[in-house]
N, CA, C and O atoms as CSV, one atom per row, in Angstrom:
chain,resi,resn,atom,element,x,y,z
A,1,MET,N,N,-16.015,-74.379,-3.198
A,1,MET,CA,C,-14.783,-74.384,-2.443
A,1,MET,C,C,-13.515,-75.459,-2.816
A,1,MET,O,O,-13.725,-76.658,-2.631
A,2,ALA,N,N,-12.226,-75.025,-3.331
A,2,ALA,CA,C,-11.474,-75.955,-3.451
A,2,ALA,C,C,-11.271,-76.554,-2.170
A,2,ALA,O,O,-11.566,-76.009,-1.106
A,3,ALA,N,N,-10.609,-78.026,-2.333
A,3,ALA,CA,C,-9.965,-78.954,-1.086
A,3,ALA,C,C,-8.509,-78.119,-0.836
A,3,ALA,O,O,-7.801,-77.576,-1.684
A,4,LEU,N,N,-8.355,-78.191,0.320
A,4,LEU,CA,C,-6.807,-77.609,0.639
A,4,LEU,C,C,-6.038,-79.066,0.353
A,4,LEU,O,O,-6.395,-80.243,0.391
A,5,PRO,N,N,-4.821,-78.380,0.053
A,5,PRO,CA,C,-3.752,-79.470,-0.139
A,5,PRO,C,C,-3.456,-80.163,1.046
A,5,PRO,O,O,-3.602,-79.718,2.184
A,6,ASN,N,N,-3.095,-81.109,0.775
A,6,ASN,CA,C,-2.414,-82.194,2.005
A,6,ASN,C,C,-1.297,-82.618,1.662
A,6,ASN,O,O,-1.344,-83.467,0.772
A,7,PRO,N,N,-0.013,-82.270,2.140
A,7,PRO,CA,C,0.239,-81.225,3.305
A,7,PRO,C,C,0.025,-79.708,2.783
A,7,PRO,O,O,0.067,-79.354,1.605
A,8,LEU,N,N,-0.191,-78.971,3.797
A,8,LEU,CA,C,-0.691,-77.524,3.521
A,8,LEU,C,C,0.654,-76.556,2.788
A,8,LEU,O,O,0.669,-75.647,1.958
A,9,ILE,N,N,1.743,-77.295,3.590
A,9,ILE,CA,C,3.269,-76.467,3.104
A,9,ILE,C,C,4.209,-77.726,2.819
A,9,ILE,O,O,4.390,-78.654,3.608
A,10,THR,N,N,4.778,-77.594,1.542
A,10,THR,CA,C,6.098,-78.300,1.356
A,10,THR,C,C,7.082,-77.499,1.278
A,10,THR,O,O,7.081,-76.269,1.236
A,11,SER,N,N,8.095,-78.377,1.256
A,11,SER,CA,C,9.622,-78.019,1.207
A,11,SER,C,C,10.393,-78.890,0.220
A,11,SER,O,O,10.320,-80.111,0.354
A,12,SER,N,N,11.323,-78.222,-1.021
A,12,SER,CA,C,11.950,-79.324,-1.691
A,12,SER,C,C,13.269,-78.415,-1.855
A,12,SER,O,O,13.230,-77.185,-1.889
A,13,PRO,N,N,14.458,-79.198,-1.952
A,13,PRO,CA,C,15.754,-78.650,-2.214
A,13,PRO,C,C,15.712,-77.853,-3.699
A,13,PRO,O,O,16.231,-76.767,-3.961
A,14,GLU,N,N,14.943,-78.719,-4.579
A,14,GLU,CA,C,14.639,-77.997,-5.759
A,14,GLU,C,C,13.954,-76.903,-6.040
A,14,GLU,O,O,13.958,-76.361,-7.145
A,15,ARG,N,N,13.287,-76.493,-4.989
A,15,ARG,CA,C,12.388,-75.377,-5.049
A,15,ARG,C,C,12.631,-74.335,-3.982
A,15,ARG,O,O,12.253,-74.427,-2.814
A,16,LEU,N,N,13.335,-73.287,-4.542
A,16,LEU,CA,C,13.629,-72.280,-3.677
A,16,LEU,C,C,14.303,-72.567,-2.558
A,16,LEU,O,O,13.917,-72.275,-1.426
A,17,GLY,N,N,15.536,-73.265,-2.890
A,17,GLY,CA,C,16.225,-73.951,-1.655
A,17,GLY,C,C,15.943,-74.209,-0.640
A,17,GLY,O,O,16.645,-73.887,0.319
A,18,GLY,N,N,14.637,-74.984,-0.505
A,18,GLY,CA,C,13.982,-75.797,0.521
A,18,GLY,C,C,13.359,-74.821,1.334
A,18,GLY,O,O,13.129,-75.151,2.497
A,19,THR,N,N,12.984,-73.501,0.899
A,19,THR,CA,C,12.202,-72.847,1.683
A,19,THR,C,C,10.786,-73.271,1.751
A,19,THR,O,O,10.088,-73.386,0.744
A,20,PRO,N,N,10.324,-73.527,3.096
A,20,PRO,CA,C,8.831,-74.012,3.067
A,20,PRO,C,C,7.701,-73.090,2.463
A,20,PRO,O,O,7.481,-71.976,2.940
A,21,VAL,N,N,7.070,-73.547,1.507
A,21,VAL,CA,C,6.235,-72.760,0.833
A,21,VAL,C,C,4.533,-73.154,0.791
A,21,VAL,O,O,4.241,-74.293,1.157
A,22,PHE,N,N,3.606,-72.385,0.425
A,22,PHE,CA,C,2.354,-72.914,0.452
A,22,PHE,C,C,2.253,-73.963,-0.602
A,22,PHE,O,O,2.492,-73.584,-1.748
A,23,ALA,N,N,1.910,-75.339,-0.400
A,23,ALA,CA,C,1.477,-76.409,-1.285
A,23,ALA,C,C,1.149,-75.874,-2.506
A,23,ALA,O,O,0.488,-74.835,-2.514
A,24,GLY,N,N,1.521,-76.440,-3.655
A,24,GLY,CA,C,1.004,-76.434,-4.855
A,24,GLY,C,C,1.688,-74.821,-5.532
A,24,GLY,O,O,1.568,-74.482,-6.709
A,25,THR,N,N,2.326,-74.089,-4.553
A,25,THR,CA,C,2.760,-72.615,-5.019
A,25,THR,C,C,4.363,-72.288,-5.275
A,25,THR,O,O,5.085,-73.283,-5.222
A,26,ARG,N,N,4.877,-71.289,-5.488
A,26,ARG,CA,C,6.231,-70.827,-5.134
A,26,ARG,C,C,6.438,-69.812,-4.111
A,26,ARG,O,O,7.458,-69.152,-3.913
A,27,VAL,N,N,5.390,-69.781,-3.523
A,27,VAL,CA,C,4.874,-68.514,-2.348
A,27,VAL,C,C,5.645,-69.041,-1.093
A,27,VAL,O,O,5.119,-70.050,-0.624
A,28,PRO,N,N,6.746,-68.615,-0.442
A,28,PRO,CA,C,7.052,-69.022,0.907
A,28,PRO,C,C,6.376,-68.597,1.629
A,28,PRO,O,O,6.128,-67.397,1.509
A,29,VAL,N,N,5.706,-69.409,2.801
A,29,VAL,CA,C,5.087,-69.152,4.209
A,29,VAL,C,C,5.849,-68.116,4.620
A,29,VAL,O,O,5.017,-67.266,4.937
A,30,GLN,N,N,7.196,-67.556,4.855
A,30,GLN,CA,C,7.676,-66.407,5.404
A,30,GLN,C,C,6.827,-65.231,4.809
A,30,GLN,O,O,6.331,-64.449,5.620
A,31,SER,N,N,6.635,-65.052,3.602
A,31,SER,CA,C,6.285,-64.054,2.870
A,31,SER,C,C,4.744,-63.653,3.761
A,31,SER,O,O,4.362,-62.494,3.926
A,32,LEU,N,N,3.888,-65.077,4.345
A,32,LEU,CA,C,2.632,-64.275,5.095
A,32,LEU,C,C,3.160,-63.783,6.398
A,32,LEU,O,O,2.599,-62.800,6.882
A,33,ILE,N,N,4.105,-64.297,7.001
A,33,ILE,CA,C,4.188,-63.988,8.276
A,33,ILE,C,C,4.917,-62.686,8.322
A,33,ILE,O,O,4.891,-62.087,9.397
A,34,ASP,N,N,5.700,-62.046,7.107
A,34,ASP,CA,C,6.412,-60.889,6.926
A,34,ASP,C,C,5.219,-59.593,6.942
A,34,ASP,O,O,5.271,-58.551,7.595
A,35,TYR,N,N,4.159,-60.050,5.999
A,35,TYR,CA,C,3.202,-59.139,5.806
A,35,TYR,C,C,2.541,-59.137,7.067
A,35,TYR,O,O,2.546,-58.040,7.625
A,36,LEU,N,N,2.145,-59.787,7.488
A,36,LEU,CA,C,1.673,-59.658,8.890
A,36,LEU,C,C,2.051,-59.231,10.255
A,36,LEU,O,O,1.314,-58.898,11.184
A,37,GLU,N,N,3.584,-59.316,10.189
A,37,GLU,CA,C,4.442,-58.708,10.948
A,37,GLU,C,C,4.386,-56.991,10.721
A,37,GLU,O,O,4.493,-56.168,11.631
A,38,ALA,N,N,4.222,-56.735,9.505
A,38,ALA,CA,C,4.690,-55.223,8.798
A,38,ALA,C,C,3.015,-54.648,8.935
A,38,ALA,O,O,2.799,-53.548,8.428
A,39,GLY,N,N,2.072,-55.231,9.476
A,39,GLY,CA,C,0.891,-54.553,9.751
A,39,GLY,C,C,0.030,-54.600,8.688
A,39,GLY,O,O,-1.028,-53.975,8.765
A,40,HIS,N,N,0.347,-55.344,7.538
A,40,HIS,CA,C,-0.614,-55.276,6.502
A,40,HIS,C,C,-1.771,-56.552,6.625
A,40,HIS,O,O,-1.514,-57.737,6.836
A,41,PRO,N,N,-2.923,-56.022,6.455
A,41,PRO,CA,C,-3.894,-56.975,6.324
A,41,PRO,C,C,-3.621,-58.311,5.139
A,41,PRO,O,O,-2.805,-58.299,4.217
A,42,LEU,N,N,-4.436,-59.250,5.454
A,42,LEU,CA,C,-4.373,-60.905,5.332
A,42,LEU,C,C,-4.659,-60.750,3.562
A,42,LEU,O,O,-4.179,-61.433,2.657
A,43,ASP,N,N,-5.623,-59.587,3.486
A,43,ASP,CA,C,-6.014,-59.442,2.186
A,43,ASP,C,C,-5.144,-58.625,1.046
A,43,ASP,O,O,-5.307,-58.709,-0.172
A,44,HIS,N,N,-4.093,-57.740,1.806
A,44,HIS,CA,C,-3.031,-57.418,0.825
A,44,HIS,C,C,-2.080,-58.300,0.664
A,44,HIS,O,O,-1.289,-58.058,-0.248
A,45,PHE,N,N,-1.895,-59.395,1.372
A,45,PHE,CA,C,-1.089,-60.639,1.082
A,45,PHE,C,C,-1.819,-61.445,-0.090
A,45,PHE,O,O,-1.188,-61.890,-1.049
A,46,LEU,N,N,-3.080,-61.584,0.051
A,46,LEU,CA,C,-3.821,-62.438,-0.960
A,46,LEU,C,C,-3.606,-61.493,-2.402
A,46,LEU,O,O,-3.251,-62.047,-3.443
A,47,ASP,N,N,-3.838,-60.151,-2.342
A,47,ASP,CA,C,-3.809,-59.605,-3.497
A,47,ASP,C,C,-2.332,-59.707,-4.170
A,47,ASP,O,O,-2.277,-59.937,-5.378
A,48,GLU,N,N,-1.234,-59.557,-3.488
A,48,GLU,CA,C,-0.131,-59.753,-4.046
A,48,GLU,C,C,0.140,-61.143,-4.410
A,48,GLU,O,O,0.835,-61.197,-5.425
A,49,PHE,N,N,-0.085,-61.971,-4.061
A,49,PHE,CA,C,-0.037,-63.813,-4.070
A,49,PHE,C,C,-1.391,-64.373,-4.341
A,49,PHE,O,O,-1.994,-65.066,-3.521
A,50,PRO,N,N,-1.761,-64.115,-5.288
A,50,PRO,CA,C,-3.360,-64.687,-5.891
A,50,PRO,C,C,-2.987,-66.252,-6.038
A,50,PRO,O,O,-4.039,-66.813,-6.343
A,51,SER,N,N,-2.170,-66.994,-5.972
A,51,SER,CA,C,-2.143,-68.256,-6.141
A,51,SER,C,C,-2.388,-68.995,-4.938
A,51,SER,O,O,-2.540,-70.213,-4.842
A,52,VAL,N,N,-2.416,-67.869,-3.754
A,52,VAL,CA,C,-2.717,-68.412,-2.454
A,52,VAL,C,C,-3.972,-68.026,-2.226
A,52,VAL,O,O,-4.305,-66.857,-2.418
A,53,THR,N,N,-4.902,-69.040,-1.748
A,53,THR,CA,C,-6.578,-68.716,-1.443
A,53,THR,C,C,-6.469,-68.188,0.169
A,53,THR,O,O,-5.458,-68.357,0.851
A,54,ARG,N,N,-7.421,-67.670,0.535
A,54,ARG,CA,C,-7.671,-67.223,1.960
A,54,ARG,C,C,-7.520,-68.611,2.339
A,54,ARG,O,O,-6.405,-68.912,2.763
A,55,GLU,N,N,-8.397,-69.527,2.280
A,55,GLU,CA,C,-8.610,-70.812,2.885
A,55,GLU,C,C,-7.230,-71.493,3.270
A,55,GLU,O,O,-6.946,-71.930,4.385
A,56,HIS,N,N,-6.456,-71.500,2.183
A,56,HIS,CA,C,-5.171,-71.941,2.536
A,56,HIS,C,C,-4.240,-70.972,3.502
A,56,HIS,O,O,-3.427,-71.414,4.314
A,57,ALA,N,N,-4.457,-69.822,3.310
A,57,ALA,CA,C,-3.452,-68.996,4.148
A,57,ALA,C,C,-4.082,-69.168,5.902
A,57,ALA,O,O,-3.395,-69.235,6.921
A,58,VAL,N,N,-5.137,-69.192,5.820
A,58,VAL,CA,C,-5.905,-69.005,7.015
A,58,VAL,C,C,-5.502,-70.546,7.671
A,58,VAL,O,O,-5.041,-70.649,8.807
A,59,ALA,N,N,-5.704,-71.501,6.945
A,59,ALA,CA,C,-5.263,-72.887,7.289
A,59,ALA,C,C,-3.852,-73.090,7.892
A,59,ALA,O,O,-3.589,-73.781,8.876
A,60,VAL,N,N,-2.938,-72.332,7.094
A,60,VAL,CA,C,-1.429,-72.301,7.569
A,60,VAL,C,C,-1.478,-71.424,8.647
A,60,VAL,O,O,-0.472,-71.421,9.358
A,61,LEU,N,N,-2.330,-70.728,8.931
A,61,LEU,CA,C,-1.975,-69.749,10.356
A,61,LEU,C,C,-2.559,-70.517,11.563
A,61,LEU,O,O,-2.149,-70.467,12.723
A,62,GLU,N,N,-3.745,-71.341,11.005
A,62,GLU,CA,C,-3.980,-72.071,12.035
A,62,GLU,C,C,-3.053,-73.534,12.435
A,62,GLU,O,O,-3.032,-74.043,13.556
A,63,LEU,N,N,-2.394,-73.988,11.354
A,63,LEU,CA,C,-1.237,-74.690,11.747
A,63,LEU,C,C,-0.120,-74.113,12.749
A,63,LEU,O,O,0.280,-74.658,13.778
A,64,ALA,N,N,0.244,-73.022,12.268
A,64,ALA,CA,C,1.318,-72.456,12.982
A,64,ALA,C,C,0.876,-72.106,14.639
A,64,ALA,O,O,1.624,-72.209,15.611
A,65,LYS,N,N,-0.637,-71.644,14.640
A,65,LYS,CA,C,-1.366,-71.576,16.083
A,65,LYS,C,C,-1.138,-72.782,16.839
A,65,LYS,O,O,-0.609,-72.931,17.940
A,66,GLN,N,N,-1.671,-73.670,15.980
A,66,GLN,CA,C,-1.601,-75.210,16.888
A,66,GLN,C,C,-0.003,-75.468,17.551
A,66,GLN,O,O,0.182,-75.892,18.692
A,67,ALA,N,N,0.865,-75.189,16.777
A,67,ALA,CA,C,2.102,-75.924,16.722
A,67,ALA,C,C,2.533,-74.792,18.128
A,67,ALA,O,O,3.278,-75.187,19.025
A,68,LEU,N,N,2.014,-73.564,18.125
A,68,LEU,CA,C,2.672,-72.464,19.199
A,68,LEU,C,C,1.951,-72.959,20.479
A,68,LEU,O,O,2.646,-72.771,21.477
A,69,ILE,N,N,0.840,-73.495,20.713
A,69,ILE,CA,C,0.007,-73.300,21.934
A,69,ILE,C,C,-0.446,-74.460,22.446
A,69,ILE,O,O,-1.232,-74.526,23.391
A,70,SER,N,N,0.244,-75.847,21.574
A,70,SER,CA,C,0.022,-77.007,21.947
A,70,SER,C,C,1.270,-77.496,23.200
A,70,SER,O,O,2.471,-77.231,23.148
A,71,PRO,N,N,0.705,-78.101,24.047
A,71,PRO,CA,C,1.534,-78.344,25.153
A,71,PRO,C,C,2.992,-79.006,24.670
A,71,PRO,O,O,2.925,-79.769,23.707
A,72,ALA,N,N,3.861,-78.849,25.065
A,72,ALA,CA,C,4.906,-79.783,24.599
A,72,ALA,C,C,5.111,-81.534,24.855
A,72,ALA,O,O,4.942,-81.999,25.982
A,73,ALA,N,N,5.306,-81.988,24.247
A,73,ALA,CA,C,5.031,-83.619,23.888
A,73,ALA,C,C,6.670,-84.137,25.143
A,73,ALA,O,O,6.986,-85.318,25.291
């Protein structure tokens, strides 16, 4: 298994106008959210975006989960 990039998500004005993407790809994180919101399984997203690994997608979802359930500082 390859090491996950650190950070998991990057954003740059030169890449897709600053849209947050999976690090090392041009795949917007919003695409994963859209797929899941539409009821598609994670495997469907991974089939459509082979540059994103399952481990990377799950790590980004975990990051989002932690941001949502962590108490406000």
